[in-house]
N, C-alpha and C positions, 0 to 999 in steps of 0.2 A: 326891847322892841319885839313885837309879835312876828311870828314866822311869816305870815302872809304879807305883812308890810315890808319885811326884809326882801322877800322874793320879788315883790312888785318893784322895789327900788333897783334891784339887779336887772330886771327886765327893762325898765326905763333907761338905765345906763347903757345896757347892751344895744338897744335900738338907737340911742343917741350916738353911739360910736360905730355902728355897723349899718349897712344898707344891703340886706340880702337881695339877690336878684328876683326872687319870687315874693319878697315882702313878708317872709315868715321866719319865726324863730323855732327851731326844732330842738327839743330837749327831753330829758328823762328826769323824773322826780322820785327820789327814794327817801322815805322817812324811817328812822330807826328809833326804837324805844329808848327812853332815858332812865326809866325806873326799874329796868331789869338788866341782868348781865348778858342777855341774849345778843348774839351777833347777827341774827337774821333780820332782814328788814320787816318792819311792821306793815308798810305799804310801799309798793313799787309801781309807778306809772311810766310806761315806756312809749317812745315814739310820739310824744305830744307835739302839737303844732299850734303856734299862736301867730295869727296874722297881725301885721302892723295896724291895720284898720280897726282891730278889736281892742287896741290899747288906747284908753280914753285921754291920757294926759300928755300925748305927744303933739 
């Protein structure tokens, strides 16, 4: 399964199980490389917010 599809599945499940007061999911996303032995993140996005209204399959 592609990474984006897995994340979207988790988001749909989370919104199905939770109703945040402001209607937003707050999260951080960190990607690590798999082809090297490095322990540092390849990309880190912090303090992301996703509004329930922006999720199309709810």
